[in-house]
N, CA, C and O atoms as CSV, one atom per row, in Angstrom:
chain,resi,resn,atom,element,x,y,z
A,1,MET,N,N,158.404,157.607,39.695
A,1,MET,CA,C,157.451,158.684,39.834
A,1,MET,C,C,157.568,159.686,38.692
A,1,MET,O,O,156.862,160.694,38.682
A,2,ASN,N,N,158.436,159.426,37.748
A,2,ASN,CA,C,158.562,160.303,36.599
A,2,ASN,C,C,157.250,160.383,35.822
A,2,ASN,O,O,156.924,161.422,35.248
A,3,ILE,N,N,156.499,159.280,35.806
A,3,ILE,CA,C,155.221,159.267,35.100
A,3,ILE,C,C,154.250,160.254,35.736
A,3,ILE,O,O,153.424,160.836,35.033
A,4,LEU,N,N,154.330,160.456,37.051
A,4,LEU,CA,C,153.451,161.420,37.706
A,4,LEU,C,C,153.769,162.848,37.269
A,4,LEU,O,O,152.865,163.674,37.143
A,5,LYS,N,N,155.039,163.140,37.040
A,5,LYS,CA,C,155.395,164.474,36.550
A,5,LYS,C,C,154.821,164.697,35.158
A,5,LYS,O,O,154.289,165.769,34.868
A,6,TRP,N,N,154.925,163.695,34.303
A,6,TRP,CA,C,154.361,163.808,32.957
A,6,TRP,C,C,152.849,163.940,33.014
A,6,TRP,O,O,152.264,164.752,32.298
A,7,LEU,N,N,152.219,163.146,33.860
A,7,LEU,CA,C,150.765,163.193,33.992
A,7,LEU,C,C,150.319,164.545,34.543
A,7,LEU,O,O,149.340,165.119,34.066
A,8,GLY,N,N,151.023,165.046,35.529
A,8,GLY,CA,C,150.710,166.361,36.079
A,8,GLY,C,C,150.886,167.465,35.046
A,8,GLY,O,O,150.068,168.381,34.961
A,9,GLY,N,N,151.952,167.375,34.265
A,9,GLY,CA,C,152.171,168.351,33.197
A,9,GLY,C,C,151.080,168.303,32.143
A,9,GLY,O,O,150.646,169.339,31.639
A,10,LEU,N,N,150.639,167.106,31.813
A,10,LEU,CA,C,149.558,166.937,30.845
A,10,LEU,C,C,148.262,167.540,31.368
A,10,LEU,O,O,147.546,168.220,30.633
A,11,VAL,N,N,147.965,167.291,32.627
A,11,VAL,CA,C,146.742,167.833,33.222
A,11,VAL,C,C,146.788,169.357,33.236
A,11,VAL,O,O,145.786,170.007,32.940
A,12,ILE,N,N,147.935,169.932,33.574
A,12,ILE,CA,C,148.053,171.392,33.578
A,12,ILE,C,C,147.928,171.945,32.163
A,12,ILE,O,O,147.334,173.006,31.969
A,13,SER,N,N,148.479,171.243,31.169
A,13,SER,CA,C,148.341,171.683,29.779
A,13,SER,C,C,146.884,171.695,29.343
A,13,SER,O,O,146.431,172.639,28.697
A,14,ILE,N,N,146.154,170.646,29.697
A,14,ILE,CA,C,144.729,170.587,29.364
A,14,ILE,C,C,143.978,171.695,30.088
A,14,ILE,O,O,143.065,172.302,29.529
A,15,TRP,N,N,144.363,171.957,31.329
A,15,TRP,CA,C,143.730,173.021,32.106
A,15,TRP,C,C,143.946,174.376,31.434
A,15,TRP,O,O,143.012,175.170,31.322
A,16,LEU,N,N,145.182,174.640,30.987
A,16,LEU,CA,C,145.459,175.907,30.314
A,16,LEU,C,C,144.685,176.020,29.005
A,16,LEU,O,O,144.177,177.092,28.674
A,17,ALA,N,N,144.592,174.920,28.258
A,17,ALA,CA,C,143.809,174.925,27.020
A,17,ALA,C,C,142.342,175.195,27.320
A,17,ALA,O,O,141.668,175.886,26.555
A,18,ALA,N,N,141.848,174.662,28.415
A,18,ALA,CA,C,140.453,174.886,28.797
A,18,ALA,C,C,140.216,176.355,29.129
A,18,ALA,O,O,139.154,176.897,28.820
A,19,ILE,N,N,141.188,176.997,29.751
A,19,ILE,CA,C,141.049,178.427,30.050
A,19,ILE,C,C,141.057,179.234,28.752
A,19,ILE,O,O,140.250,180.146,28.575
A,20,ILE,N,N,141.976,178.892,27.849
A,20,ILE,CA,C,142.097,179.640,26.597
A,20,ILE,C,C,140.835,179.503,25.752
A,20,ILE,O,O,140.333,180.491,25.215
A,21,PHE,N,N,140.323,178.280,25.634
A,21,PHE,CA,C,139.162,178.045,24.773
A,21,PHE,C,C,137.836,178.111,25.524
A,21,PHE,O,O,136.784,177.814,24.956
A,22,ARG,N,N,137.883,178.497,26.793
A,22,ARG,CA,C,136.694,178.698,27.631
A,22,ARG,C,C,135.794,177.461,27.681
A,22,ARG,O,O,134.589,177.542,27.446
A,23,ILE,N,N,136.406,176.320,27.992
A,23,ILE,CA,C,135.665,175.074,28.186
A,23,ILE,C,C,135.183,175.054,29.634
A,23,ILE,O,O,135.833,175.637,30.502
A,24,GLY,N,N,134.079,174.409,29.908
A,24,GLY,CA,C,133.394,174.339,31.199
A,24,GLY,C,C,134.186,174.652,32.450
A,24,GLY,O,O,135.321,174.203,32.609
A,25,ASN,N,N,133.585,175.424,33.333
A,25,ASN,CA,C,134.241,175.858,34.565
A,25,ASN,C,C,134.522,174.706,35.522
A,25,ASN,O,O,135.583,174.678,36.146
A,26,SER,N,N,133.607,173.762,35.653
A,26,SER,CA,C,133.835,172.652,36.579
A,26,SER,C,C,134.971,171.759,36.084
A,26,SER,O,O,135.700,171.184,36.893
A,27,LEU,N,N,135.129,171.639,34.777
A,27,LEU,CA,C,136.227,170.859,34.215
A,27,LEU,C,C,137.563,171.479,34.598
A,27,LEU,O,O,138.494,170.766,34.975
A,28,ILE,N,N,137.663,172.784,34.504
A,28,ILE,CA,C,138.900,173.483,34.852
A,28,ILE,C,C,139.234,173.265,36.326
A,28,ILE,O,O,140.380,172.983,36.673
A,29,HIS,N,N,138.237,173.396,37.181
A,29,HIS,CA,C,138.466,173.222,38.615
A,29,HIS,C,C,138.925,171.797,38.919
A,29,HIS,O,O,139.861,171.601,39.694
A,30,ASN,N,N,138.284,170.817,38.324
A,30,ASN,CA,C,138.656,169.422,38.567
A,30,ASN,C,C,140.061,169.122,38.064
A,30,ASN,O,O,140.809,168.410,38.735
A,31,LEU,N,N,140.438,169.640,36.909
A,31,LEU,CA,C,141.767,169.378,36.364
A,31,LEU,C,C,142.863,169.993,37.222
A,31,LEU,O,O,143.892,169.358,37.451
A,32,ILE,N,N,142.664,171.210,37.698
A,32,ILE,CA,C,143.702,171.830,38.519
A,32,ILE,C,C,143.809,171.146,39.872
A,32,ILE,O,O,144.893,171.088,40.453
A,33,THR,N,N,142.701,170.630,40.378
A,33,THR,CA,C,142.730,169.878,41.631
A,33,THR,C,C,143.511,168.584,41.460
A,33,THR,O,O,144.332,168.236,42.309
A,34,VAL,N,N,143.263,167.870,40.370
A,34,VAL,CA,C,143.989,166.625,40.091
A,34,VAL,C,C,145.474,166.909,39.911
A,34,VAL,O,O,146.312,166.166,40.422
A,35,ALA,N,N,145.809,167.975,39.192
A,35,ALA,CA,C,147.214,168.324,38.979
A,35,ALA,C,C,147.909,168.642,40.299
A,35,ALA,O,O,149.044,168.218,40.519
A,36,ALA,N,N,147.245,169.377,41.168
A,36,ALA,CA,C,147.832,169.718,42.463
A,36,ALA,C,C,148.068,168.469,43.302
A,36,ALA,O,O,149.111,168.338,43.943
A,37,ILE,N,N,147.112,167.556,43.301
A,37,ILE,CA,C,147.262,166.310,44.059
A,37,ILE,C,C,148.424,165.491,43.520
A,37,ILE,O,O,149.205,164.936,44.294
A,38,ILE,N,N,148.547,165.411,42.191
A,38,ILE,CA,C,149.636,164.649,41.581
A,38,ILE,C,C,150.987,165.238,41.969
A,38,ILE,O,O,151.902,164.491,42.315
A,39,PHE,N,N,151.133,166.565,41.918
A,39,PHE,CA,C,152.403,167.178,42.271
A,39,PHE,C,C,152.722,167.023,43.755
A,39,PHE,O,O,153.887,166.851,44.111
A,40,ILE,N,N,151.723,167.080,44.624
A,40,ILE,CA,C,151.955,166.884,46.061
A,40,ILE,C,C,152.407,165.459,46.335
A,40,ILE,O,O,153.338,165.243,47.112
A,41,ILE,N,N,151.762,164.484,45.707
A,41,ILE,CA,C,152.168,163.086,45.875
A,41,ILE,C,C,153.597,162.900,45.396
A,41,ILE,O,O,154.388,162.213,46.042
A,42,ASP,N,N,153.932,163.512,44.258
A,42,ASP,CA,C,155.279,163.394,43.720
A,42,ASP,C,C,156.303,164.019,44.664
A,42,ASP,O,O,157.369,163.444,44.883
A,43,LEU,N,N,155.997,165.183,45.223
A,43,LEU,CA,C,156.919,165.818,46.167
A,43,LEU,C,C,157.121,164.969,47.414
A,43,LEU,O,O,158.249,164.818,47.884
A,44,LEU,N,N,156.050,164.416,47.950
A,44,LEU,CA,C,156.158,163.572,49.141
A,44,LEU,C,C,156.951,162.305,48.847
A,44,LEU,O,O,157.753,161.871,49.674
A,45,TYR,N,N,156.736,161.713,47.690
A,45,TYR,CA,C,157.454,160.497,47.331
A,45,TYR,C,C,158.945,160.777,47.177
A,45,TYR,O,O,159.777,159.974,47.598
A,46,ASN,N,N,159.282,161.912,46.574
A,46,ASN,CA,C,160.693,162.256,46.395
A,46,ASN,C,C,161.376,162.533,47.725
A,46,ASN,O,O,162.554,162.210,47.882
A,47,LYS,N,N,160.671,163.124,48.690
A,47,LYS,CA,C,161.265,163.359,50.010
A,47,LYS,C,C,161.533,162.043,50.725
A,47,LYS,O,O,162.577,161.891,51.360
A,48,GLU,N,N,160.610,161.090,50.634
A,48,GLU,CA,C,160.807,159.786,51.267
A,48,GLU,C,C,161.950,159.035,50.597
A,48,GLU,O,O,162.717,158.341,51.264
A,49,LYS,N,N,162.061,159.169,49.298
A,49,LYS,CA,C,163.085,158.465,48.538
A,49,LYS,C,C,164.483,158.995,48.860
A,49,LYS,O,O,165.445,158.228,48.868
A,50,SER,N,N,164.605,160.300,49.126
A,50,SER,CA,C,165.914,160.893,49.369
A,50,SER,C,C,166.422,160.653,50.788
A,50,SER,O,O,167.619,160.807,51.035
A,51,THR,N,N,165.556,160.283,51.723
A,51,THR,CA,C,166.011,160.073,53.104
A,51,THR,C,C,166.373,158.647,53.377
A,51,THR,O,O,166.772,158.313,54.493
């Protein structure tokens, strides 16, 4: 699941760049939603793995 952390970090980086350079509002919303889903999946997977 390490790849999900990298992917989530990449999505958040793109989201921050979109805020800085004022790229489309719907793009920003979609990217932060995808990043949140990726981090939630990663957290759930790590909890299952540790038990």
